[in-house]
Every structure is written in C-alpha cells, then in structure tokens.
VEXNUTI-791200 format. One record per residue (C-alpha): residue in three letters; x, y, z. Coordinates in steps of 0.001 Angstrom, whole numbers. Example, Ala and Ser with C-alpha at 12.3 -4.5 7.8 and 13.67 -1.06 7.14 Angstrom:
+------+---------+---------+---------+
: type :      px :      py :      pz :
+------+---------+---------+---------+
:  ALA :   12300 :   -4500 :    7800 :
:  SER :   13670 :   -1060 :    7140 :
+------+---------+---------+---------+
//
This chain:
+------+---------+---------+---------+
: type :      px :      py :      pz :
+------+---------+---------+---------+
:  UNK :   28218 :    4013 :    7742 :
:  UNK :   26499 :     685 :    7058 :
:  UNK :   26466 :    -910 :    3781 :
:  UNK :   22465 :    -101 :    3660 :
:  UNK :   23249 :    3626 :    4736 :
:  UNK :   25992 :    3665 :    2063 :
:  UNK :   23705 :    2395 :    -431 :
:  UNK :   20816 :    4867 :    -251 :
:  UNK :   23165 :    7738 :      81 :
:  UNK :   24753 :    6526 :   -3527 :
:  UNK :   21225 :    5429 :   -5150 :
:  UNK :   17867 :    6978 :   -3211 :
:  UNK :   15152 :    4754 :   -3811 :
:  UNK :   12779 :    5068 :   -5834 :
:  UNK :   14609 :    7285 :   -8024 :
:  UNK :   12341 :   10290 :   -8432 :
:  UNK :   13211 :   13844 :  -10458 :
:  UNK :   11465 :   16924 :   -7917 :
:  UNK :   10413 :   18775 :  -11465 :
:  UNK :    8023 :   15996 :  -12297 :
:  UNK :    5859 :   17113 :   -9148 :
:  UNK :    4458 :   20147 :  -11641 :
:  UNK :    3036 :   17295 :  -14099 :
:  UNK :    1897 :   14101 :  -11808 :
:  UNK :    1080 :   13293 :   -8206 :
:  UNK :    2235 :    9616 :   -7941 :
:  UNK :    -206 :    7490 :   -5788 :
:  UNK :    -482 :    4301 :   -4060 :
:  UNK :   -1324 :    2117 :   -1040 :
:  UNK :    -980 :    2284 :    1504 :
:  UNK :   -1114 :    5840 :    2934 :
:  UNK :   -3764 :    7533 :     765 :
:  UNK :   -5963 :    9545 :    2844 :
:  UNK :   -9242 :    7581 :    1712 :
:  UNK :   -7726 :    4258 :    1866 :
:  UNK :   -6540 :    4948 :    5476 :
:  UNK :  -10164 :    6626 :    6776 :
:  UNK :  -11759 :    3131 :    4781 :
:  UNK :   -9382 :     677 :    6770 :
:  UNK :   -8420 :    2486 :   10240 :
:  UNK :  -11523 :    4654 :   10706 :
:  UNK :  -14642 :    2524 :    8708 :
:  UNK :  -14406 :    5403 :    6576 :
:  UNK :  -15984 :    7686 :    9600 :
:  UNK :  -13234 :   10017 :   10419 :
:  UNK :  -13664 :   13382 :   11480 :
:  UNK :  -11392 :   15386 :    9433 :
:  UNK :  -12249 :   18433 :   11041 :
:  UNK :   -9606 :   17336 :   13546 :
:  UNK :   -5993 :   17964 :   12897 :
:  UNK :   -4107 :   14784 :   11571 :
:  UNK :    -846 :   13906 :   12875 :
:  UNK :    1673 :   11467 :   10771 :
:  UNK :    4777 :    9654 :   10822 :
:  UNK :    6293 :    8439 :    7388 :
:  UNK :    8957 :    6108 :    8673 :
:  UNK :   11534 :    5325 :    6258 :
:  UNK :   10331 :    7873 :    3800 :
:  UNK :   12862 :    7445 :    1188 :
:  UNK :   12458 :    9847 :   -1781 :
:  UNK :    8948 :   10742 :    -513 :
:  UNK :    6209 :    9242 :   -2524 :
:  UNK :    3862 :    8373 :     752 :
:  UNK :    5193 :   11726 :    2117 :
:  UNK :    4317 :   13675 :    -788 :
:  UNK :     750 :   11816 :   -1516 :
:  UNK :    -689 :   12212 :    1876 :
:  UNK :     194 :   15785 :    1836 :
:  UNK :    -769 :   16756 :   -1371 :
:  UNK :   -3794 :   15249 :    -915 :
:  UNK :   -4569 :   16555 :    2527 :
:  UNK :   -3866 :   19734 :    1329 :
:  UNK :   -6067 :   19789 :   -1864 :
:  UNK :   -8874 :   18607 :     559 :
:  UNK :   -8380 :   21413 :    2878 :
:  UNK :   -7498 :   19409 :    6077 :
:  UNK :   -5264 :   20204 :    8812 :
:  UNK :   -2363 :   17873 :    9310 :
:  UNK :    1301 :   17688 :   10683 :
:  UNK :    3418 :   15227 :    8933 :
:  UNK :    6904 :   14021 :   10437 :
:  UNK :    9058 :   12087 :    7629 :
:  UNK :   11904 :    9889 :    8812 :
:  UNK :   14730 :    8452 :    6852 :
:  UNK :   18410 :    7634 :    7806 :
:  UNK :   19505 :    8659 :    4000 :
:  UNK :   20304 :   12440 :    3748 :
:  UNK :   20701 :   12026 :     -95 :
:  UNK :   16847 :   10570 :    -268 :
:  UNK :   15397 :   13508 :    2486 :
:  UNK :   17025 :   16222 :     342 :
:  UNK :   15013 :   14489 :   -2766 :
:  UNK :   11881 :   14251 :    -494 :
:  UNK :   12392 :   17987 :     476 :
:  UNK :   12605 :   19270 :   -2814 :
:  UNK :    9546 :   17532 :   -4308 :
:  UNK :    7633 :   19296 :   -1177 :
:  UNK :    9068 :   22453 :   -2001 :
:  UNK :    8152 :   22415 :   -5548 :
:  UNK :    4585 :   21514 :   -4409 :
:  UNK :    4278 :   24429 :   -2003 :
:  UNK :    3678 :   22075 :     798 :
:  UNK :    3719 :   22813 :    4503 :
:  UNK :    3088 :   20866 :    7584 :
:  UNK :    6196 :   18891 :    7294 :
:  UNK :    9030 :   18037 :    9423 :
:  UNK :   11976 :   16628 :    8123 :
:  UNK :   13980 :   14499 :   10448 :
:  UNK :   17308 :   12056 :    9592 :
:  UNK :   17192 :    9240 :   11756 :
:  UNK :   15998 :    5782 :   12395 :
:  UNK :   13036 :    4370 :   12791 :
:  UNK :   13737 :    2663 :   15832 :
:  UNK :   13803 :    6004 :   17528 :
:  UNK :   10111 :    6901 :   16485 :
:  UNK :    8552 :    6730 :   19766 :
:  UNK :   10822 :    9459 :   20826 :
:  UNK :    9048 :   11763 :   18082 :
:  UNK :    5774 :   11724 :   19959 :
:  UNK :    2348 :    9545 :   19391 :
:  UNK :     801 :    9768 :   15942 :
:  UNK :   -2821 :    9044 :   14273 :
:  UNK :   -1107 :    7381 :   11426 :
:  UNK :    2383 :    5588 :   10625 :
:  UNK :    3357 :    4970 :    7113 :
:  UNK :    6016 :    2097 :    6942 :
:  UNK :    6426 :    1218 :    3205 :
:  UNK :    8966 :    -904 :    1815 :
:  UNK :   11555 :    -376 :    5240 :
:  UNK :   10948 :   -2989 :    7849 :
:  UNK :   11910 :   -5882 :    5448 :
:  UNK :   15574 :   -4081 :    5408 :
:  UNK :   16281 :   -4206 :    9032 :
:  UNK :   18630 :   -6218 :   10651 :
:  UNK :   15911 :   -7120 :   13085 :
:  UNK :   12552 :   -6499 :   11496 :
:  UNK :   10530 :   -7201 :   14524 :
:  UNK :   12036 :   -4570 :   16593 :
:  UNK :   11166 :   -2221 :   13982 :
:  UNK :    7528 :   -3411 :   14244 :
:  UNK :    7679 :   -2827 :   18138 :
:  UNK :    9074 :     704 :   17519 :
:  UNK :    6520 :    1789 :   15102 :
:  UNK :    3621 :     386 :   17447 :
:  UNK :    5377 :    2004 :   20837 :
:  UNK :    4952 :    5623 :   18446 :
:  UNK :    1191 :    4801 :   17751 :
:  UNK :   -1510 :    6547 :   19122 :
:  UNK :   -4029 :    4437 :   21498 :
:  UNK :   -7035 :    5394 :   18414 :
:  UNK :   -4455 :    5236 :   15345 :
:  UNK :   -3463 :    3015 :   13011 :
:  UNK :    -664 :    2154 :   10556 :
:  UNK :      27 :    1046 :    7028 :
:  UNK :    2751 :   -1152 :    5936 :
:  UNK :    4209 :   -2382 :    2909 :
:  UNK :    6507 :   -5528 :    2978 :
:  UNK :    7990 :   -7511 :     231 :
:  UNK :    6596 :  -10981 :    -525 :
:  UNK :    8403 :  -14199 :   -1378 :
:  UNK :    6685 :  -16055 :   -4078 :
:  UNK :    5953 :  -13110 :   -6561 :
:  UNK :    9897 :  -12129 :   -6181 :
:  UNK :   11140 :  -15800 :   -7689 :
:  UNK :   14664 :  -15433 :   -8498 :
:  UNK :   15396 :  -12468 :   -6696 :
:  UNK :   17054 :  -13889 :   -3932 :
:  UNK :   19606 :  -16030 :   -5392 :
:  UNK :   20857 :  -13281 :   -7321 :
:  UNK :   21093 :  -11103 :   -4529 :
:  UNK :   23219 :  -13799 :   -2778 :
:  UNK :   25555 :  -14423 :   -5932 :
:  UNK :   25790 :  -10399 :   -6257 :
:  UNK :   26874 :  -10100 :   -2932 :
:  UNK :   29713 :  -12501 :   -3295 :
:  UNK :   30974 :  -11137 :   -6639 :
:  UNK :   31040 :   -7615 :   -5490 :
:  UNK :   32516 :   -7886 :   -1617 :
:  UNK :   34386 :   -4747 :    -692 :
:  UNK :   33325 :   -2861 :   -3710 :
:  UNK :   32192 :     817 :   -4006 :
:  UNK :   28136 :     901 :   -4465 :
:  UNK :   29206 :    2668 :   -8162 :
:  UNK :   31437 :    -712 :   -8548 :
:  UNK :   28836 :   -3092 :   -7418 :
:  UNK :   26451 :   -1838 :   -9853 :
:  UNK :   28410 :   -1947 :  -12795 :
:  UNK :   29882 :   -5520 :  -12059 :
:  UNK :   25979 :   -6829 :  -11370 :
:  UNK :   24744 :   -5365 :  -14589 :
:  UNK :   27621 :   -6947 :  -16458 :
:  UNK :   26864 :  -10290 :  -14972 :
:  UNK :   23286 :   -9836 :  -15382 :
:  UNK :   23532 :   -9570 :  -19085 :
:  UNK :   25475 :  -12681 :  -19531 :
:  UNK :   22459 :  -14777 :  -17505 :
:  UNK :   20603 :  -17376 :  -19375 :
:  UNK :   17133 :  -16890 :  -20478 :
:  UNK :   15950 :  -19679 :  -18333 :
:  UNK :   16821 :  -18168 :  -15029 :
:  UNK :   14076 :  -18097 :  -13002 :
:  UNK :   14310 :  -14040 :  -12701 :
:  UNK :   14383 :  -13507 :  -15969 :
:  UNK :   11373 :  -15847 :  -16223 :
:  UNK :    9270 :  -13929 :  -13644 :
:  UNK :    7436 :  -11406 :  -15725 :
:  UNK :    6333 :   -9612 :  -12494 :
:  UNK :    9684 :   -8165 :  -11872 :
:  UNK :   10515 :   -4639 :  -13251 :
:  UNK :   12346 :   -2406 :  -10850 :
:  UNK :   15331 :   -3546 :  -12672 :
:  UNK :   14462 :   -1823 :  -15623 :
:  UNK :   13705 :    1425 :  -14186 :
:  UNK :   16955 :    3108 :  -13634 :
:  UNK :   20504 :    2541 :  -11441 :
:  UNK :   18532 :    2951 :   -8251 :
:  UNK :   16111 :     280 :   -8989 :
:  UNK :   18376 :   -2399 :  -10158 :
:  UNK :   20630 :   -1560 :   -7017 :
:  UNK :   17687 :   -1933 :   -4764 :
:  UNK :   16238 :   -5376 :   -6113 :
:  UNK :   19278 :   -7292 :   -6633 :
:  UNK :   22217 :   -5657 :   -4865 :
:  UNK :   20676 :   -4883 :   -1472 :
:  UNK :   22608 :   -5992 :    1112 :
:  UNK :   19543 :   -6630 :    3518 :
:  UNK :   16374 :   -8018 :    2262 :
:  UNK :   13824 :  -10492 :    4539 :
:  UNK :   10427 :  -11394 :    2587 :
:  UNK :    7358 :  -11700 :    4412 :
:  UNK :    4679 :  -14550 :    3731 :
:  UNK :    1445 :  -12925 :    4977 :
:  UNK :     939 :  -15010 :    7731 :
:  UNK :    4768 :  -14163 :    8959 :
:  UNK :    3485 :  -10314 :    8603 :
:  UNK :     270 :  -10626 :   10646 :
:  UNK :    2655 :  -12855 :   13280 :
:  UNK :    4874 :   -9923 :   13148 :
:  UNK :    2087 :   -7291 :   13748 :
:  UNK :     601 :   -9736 :   16539 :
:  UNK :    3893 :   -9609 :   18776 :
:  UNK :    3993 :   -5859 :   18306 :
:  UNK :     918 :   -5697 :   19892 :
:  UNK :   -1344 :   -5102 :   16733 :
:  UNK :   -3734 :   -6408 :   15048 :
:  UNK :   -4480 :   -7081 :   11146 :
:  UNK :   -7190 :   -4131 :    9976 :
:  UNK :   -7226 :   -4652 :    6190 :
:  UNK :   -5283 :   -5221 :    2917 :
:  UNK :   -6479 :   -3043 :     104 :
:  UNK :   -6390 :   -5972 :   -2281 :
:  UNK :   -8631 :   -8242 :      15 :
:  UNK :   -9437 :  -10719 :   -2917 :
:  UNK :   -5970 :  -11768 :   -3575 :
:  UNK :   -6073 :  -13196 :    -192 :
:  UNK :   -9127 :  -15409 :    -677 :
:  UNK :   -8416 :  -19246 :   -1444 :
:  UNK :  -11994 :  -19582 :   -2779 :
:  UNK :  -11101 :  -17725 :   -5916 :
:  UNK :   -9007 :  -20900 :   -7127 :
:  UNK :  -11807 :  -23651 :   -6183 :
:  UNK :  -13793 :  -25385 :   -8237 :
:  UNK :  -17844 :  -24915 :   -7993 :
:  UNK :  -18916 :  -26878 :   -5147 :
:  UNK :  -15196 :  -27402 :   -3388 :
:  UNK :  -15113 :  -25849 :     299 :
:  UNK :  -12448 :  -24755 :    2049 :
:  UNK :  -11051 :  -26974 :    5268 :
:  UNK :  -13375 :  -26333 :    8416 :
:  UNK :  -11325 :  -24518 :   11129 :
:  UNK :   -8799 :  -22320 :    8884 :
:  UNK :   -7838 :  -19105 :   10912 :
:  UNK :   -7725 :  -15499 :    9002 :
:  UNK :   -4187 :  -15946 :    8389 :
:  UNK :   -4038 :  -19440 :    7482 :
:  UNK :   -6512 :  -18729 :    4660 :
:  UNK :   -4593 :  -15675 :    3369 :
:  UNK :   -1696 :  -17719 :    3548 :
:  UNK :   -3118 :  -20504 :    1173 :
:  UNK :   -4415 :  -17719 :   -1451 :
:  UNK :    -585 :  -16467 :   -1457 :
:  UNK :     755 :  -19903 :   -1793 :
:  UNK :   -2051 :  -20768 :   -4388 :
:  UNK :   -1518 :  -17550 :   -6048 :
:  UNK :    2170 :  -17082 :   -6608 :
:  UNK :    2440 :  -13904 :   -8063 :
:  UNK :    2131 :  -11486 :   -5048 :
:  UNK :    5361 :   -9360 :   -4711 :
:  UNK :    4503 :   -7352 :   -1610 :
:  UNK :    1834 :   -7184 :     921 :
:  UNK :     240 :   -4178 :    1606 :
:  UNK :   -1964 :   -4093 :    4840 :
:  UNK :   -3525 :   -1915 :    7731 :
:  UNK :   -3038 :   -2507 :   11265 :
:  UNK :   -4510 :   -1205 :   14418 :
:  UNK :   -3533 :   -1613 :   18450 :
:  UNK :   -4994 :   -4831 :   19844 :
:  UNK :   -8391 :   -4468 :   20966 :
:  UNK :   -9297 :   -1444 :   19155 :
:  UNK :  -11962 :   -2519 :   16769 :
:  UNK :  -12364 :    -190 :   13673 :
:  UNK :  -16048 :     143 :   12494 :
:  UNK :  -17020 :   -2067 :    9228 :
:  UNK :  -16764 :     533 :    6340 :
:  UNK :  -20031 :    1011 :    4764 :
:  UNK :  -22036 :    -134 :    7319 :
:  UNK :  -23663 :    3230 :    7958 :
:  UNK :  -25999 :    4905 :    5362 :
:  UNK :  -23911 :    8289 :    6008 :
:  UNK :  -20835 :    6595 :    4561 :
:  UNK :  -19461 :    8286 :    1757 :
:  UNK :  -18273 :    5840 :   -1293 :
:  UNK :  -15222 :    6976 :   -3521 :
:  UNK :  -13708 :    5119 :   -6340 :
:  UNK :  -10206 :    4817 :   -6993 :
:  UNK :   -8556 :    5238 :  -10533 :
:  UNK :  -11994 :    5530 :  -12343 :
:  UNK :  -15049 :    8136 :  -11956 :
:  UNK :  -18484 :    6948 :  -11176 :
:  UNK :  -20094 :    7919 :  -14695 :
:  UNK :  -17164 :    6240 :  -16360 :
:  UNK :  -17441 :    2960 :  -14156 :
:  UNK :  -21195 :    3288 :  -14659 :
:  UNK :  -21099 :    3120 :  -18318 :
:  UNK :  -18938 :      62 :  -18060 :
:  UNK :  -21345 :   -1530 :  -15918 :
:  UNK :  -24254 :    -555 :  -18627 :
:  UNK :  -22298 :   -1904 :  -21316 :
:  UNK :  -20970 :   -5103 :  -20277 :
:  UNK :  -22612 :   -6040 :  -17218 :
:  UNK :  -19138 :   -6268 :  -15529 :
:  UNK :  -16115 :   -4881 :  -14340 :
:  UNK :  -12503 :   -5697 :  -15546 :
:  UNK :   -9521 :   -5107 :  -13294 :
:  UNK :   -6000 :   -5329 :  -14488 :
:  UNK :   -3033 :   -5734 :  -11736 :
:  UNK :     277 :   -6476 :  -13427 :
:  UNK :     165 :   -9439 :  -15758 :
:  UNK :   -3164 :  -10717 :  -14753 :
:  UNK :   -7119 :   -9616 :  -15314 :
:  UNK :   -9853 :  -10126 :  -13315 :
:  UNK :  -13325 :   -9496 :  -14642 :
:  UNK :  -16588 :   -9041 :  -12037 :
:  UNK :  -19896 :   -9425 :  -12689 :
:  UNK :  -21902 :   -6414 :  -11496 :
:  UNK :  -25809 :   -5992 :  -11997 :
:  UNK :  -26405 :   -3801 :  -15172 :
:  UNK :  -28950 :   -2184 :  -12725 :
:  UNK :  -26191 :    -777 :   -9970 :
:  UNK :  -24598 :    1483 :  -12812 :
:  UNK :  -27376 :    4143 :  -11827 :
:  UNK :  -25541 :    4076 :   -8291 :
:  UNK :  -22391 :    3863 :   -9583 :
:  UNK :  -22873 :    7099 :  -12063 :
:  UNK :  -23685 :    9149 :   -8729 :
:  UNK :  -20426 :    8459 :   -6773 :
:  UNK :  -18676 :   11569 :   -6454 :
:  UNK :  -17197 :   11444 :   -2916 :
:  UNK :  -19590 :   13813 :   -1545 :
:  UNK :  -22851 :   11949 :   -1632 :
:  UNK :  -23553 :    9420 :     898 :
:  UNK :  -24974 :    6436 :     114 :
:  UNK :  -28324 :    7552 :    1867 :
:  UNK :  -28442 :   10386 :    -526 :
:  UNK :  -27704 :    8299 :   -3669 :
:  UNK :  -30441 :    5760 :   -2708 :
:  UNK :  -32707 :    9159 :   -2120 :
:  UNK :  -31478 :   10523 :   -5638 :
:  UNK :  -33007 :    6877 :   -7071 :
:  UNK :  -36165 :    6830 :   -4915 :
:  UNK :  -34663 :    3594 :   -3399 :
:  UNK :  -35345 :    2421 :     196 :
:  UNK :  -33026 :    1107 :    2611 :
:  UNK :  -33903 :   -2734 :    1695 :
:  UNK :  -33671 :   -2122 :   -2071 :
:  UNK :  -30544 :    -161 :   -1914 :
:  UNK :  -29086 :   -2709 :     155 :
:  UNK :  -30057 :   -5252 :   -2162 :
:  UNK :  -28608 :   -3971 :   -5269 :
:  UNK :  -25607 :   -2081 :   -3322 :
:  UNK :  -24127 :   -4891 :   -1108 :
:  UNK :  -22844 :   -7237 :   -4215 :
:  UNK :  -21296 :   -4374 :   -5939 :
:  UNK :  -19765 :   -3170 :   -2803 :
:  UNK :  -18216 :   -6682 :   -1965 :
:  UNK :  -16767 :   -6860 :   -5645 :
:  UNK :  -15163 :   -3650 :   -5700 :
:  UNK :  -13801 :   -3361 :   -2180 :
:  UNK :  -12434 :   -6756 :   -2682 :
:  UNK :  -10047 :   -5591 :   -5495 :
:  UNK :   -9382 :   -1908 :   -4091 :
:  UNK :  -11620 :    -168 :   -6281 :
:  UNK :  -14447 :    1320 :   -3665 :
:  UNK :  -13319 :    3274 :    -262 :
:  UNK :  -15340 :    4896 :    2090 :
:  UNK :  -14433 :    8423 :    3582 :
:  UNK :  -15629 :   11616 :    4576 :
:  UNK :  -12417 :   13420 :    3479 :
:  UNK :  -13947 :   15987 :     989 :
:  UNK :  -17564 :   16441 :    3119 :
:  UNK :  -18079 :   19724 :    4402 :
+------+---------+---------+---------+
//
C-alpha cells in the first residue's frame, strides 16, 4: 500500500457522518447539475435523456451524493459510477447513498488511471484528486479518454498562492514523521504545530481552515505525502495537453484582472485568456482552489443565456429574496471567505429577479413583465454579467417538464 493509500484508509477525506444525510445536503462546485448544464451544454441539455457520469476519486462522496440527490429530486434518469482507491472512503460514500435511498450508482474500487476501462461518460467529476497523483498529467489524459465526444468535465485542483504556508509545513512534517504510522504522524504534527510562532506564514493565512475541522482535515492539509498545486495557467495547459479545452469557471470574476486596475487603466494588449487569468490570480493572492469545466477540443458549447428560452436559476438565494435586496439597496453583496464584493444592480431589474424560479424562461419572464426583446435585453444583460461572474446565476432546463 502506498503512503497516499495508507493516508486515506486511516483518515478518509473529507470527514463525513452518513447520519447527517438525514438533515442536510452538501452542495458546491463542481458537479451541481445546474452548473454542469450551464458550462457544458449552455443550459440547454435535454434532461429527458439518461445521464451517465463518473465521479473519479470520489472520496467520502460529496460530489456523488450532490449529483445523485439533485437528479433524483428532479426526476431525471442517471447512471453514476463512483471510483476511488480507498475502501474506507468508499464505505462512507456507500452508507451516505444508502441513508438517502439513492439508486443508479455503481461503486468501484480502483485507480482513475483506468477510467476508460469503465466506458465513456457524459460527465466526469474529478475534485481534489489530480494534484495528489505522482504524475498529474497522466490523470488528465486518462480522464479525457473516458469522456464521450459531446461530454465534459468538472475539475478542482489546489492553487498555490492562497495556500501560503502549507508547503513548507508539509515538507517539515514529512521529515519529522518519516517511517511513522498515520496515527503517530498526526500526534507528532499536532504537537509541533502547537509550538509554531504566531508569525509563521501558515498561521497568518486566514483562508486555511481544514486543520481546524478534525483529524482528517489536518492530515489532508499538512501531512499529505503528494500535493502539487496548479496555477490557473498551468491547469489550462494540462487540460490542453490532454486534448481538452477550458469551458469556464463558476467564479469567473476572480480571474478578471481588470477588477484591480485604476479607472482609465487598461490591460496590456495581446494577453491570451490563460495569461489574463494568471495575472488575476497573482494579483489576488487568496485563491486556494481552482474549479473549472472543460470539454473535448473542437466542441463549442453554446453560450448560456443566449436563447430566450433559456431558464435562469439563482444559486444560494431565492428570486424574491434577491429582488428585495436589489430593490432596497440597488446592489448585491457577495461574500467569499474573508472578502466581500458589492455589485451595483439597477433597481428596475428587481422585478425580473423576483420571477426567477428555475422553471420560467427568459422569454416567459419578459412576457410577464410586458417587455419586448430589446427592453428585456437592456435591463437583463448587465444583471446577467454581474451575477454569472460571481457564480450566482446559472442556466439550465433541469426542472422544466
């Protein structure tokens, strides 16, 4: 058994209690069906067709449970294959699915490097795994081979700058705990950590919290034997080498360097998309993870929201609640970790936001407000740009009959 396998058998990650499935559903990015549809099919996927997905490196099951639970609630047909090397993590994921009564899931113990042996998939989730492989590019390549021509992937990898202080400690703890059992490594590292100076870069980084959320979180963050972060341009390059093309990021505004520029200042000419994103990442300095979607090269998903029949959804807030906020303040406040962004929104758009319920199309909302196409576009498009950039607005026909 490798050191990494030994790690996840002793401390499955993330730490989850299957009994919690009776009271909450953990959601996030990537792999919420609404988000998948928005980025990979322009919000126009025909959900009457069966959906075949692979959760590669599924851990204790967050992505799996989210995907299956949302599709089940929407009455959609699916087949999901869960794949992971850790039997301990798989047992937790299986029990979470059992508690929820979820079906249509095949549980497999194995390596994502063999993903193509399981067939071809409409969607592949790989969250928090590729950066832990001895050869991450081999992982990108293997997943690309398992993707159907009209399919797509959701990927999360660690980023370097927002994890300031992590890697020197990982190196130090690896030296101090060499040859120990996982349990002894954890005891030793916790004792040493308690003696670190307050000025240590890790202690001064307010964006890191896993080490405060149980033994599995501490171990995964500071005792991992194999952890290679990706800058955003490195991630885009790895996708490219695997024959994949970047299809978008849920938090697109994070990767816009223009937000740091004084008024009247422009970006240098000739910067490509990955270069602009990399510049924003370096200026930001707080991004801990990159969540992106990708499709096979040559496949061009439609732009979400371009069709009047597109169906808008709001993430994390209801239409009426957001409308009231806009009506009162003329803005939307977004909190991410320790930062807060305020987006100005025309108060007149509140009436459109109030009608968003995940079932009405843009055309239906416009008709209800007696707006022609020109007036609807003038009022809606600035709101759309602001909210999609922050991951609040998504398009999908998931809930349509």
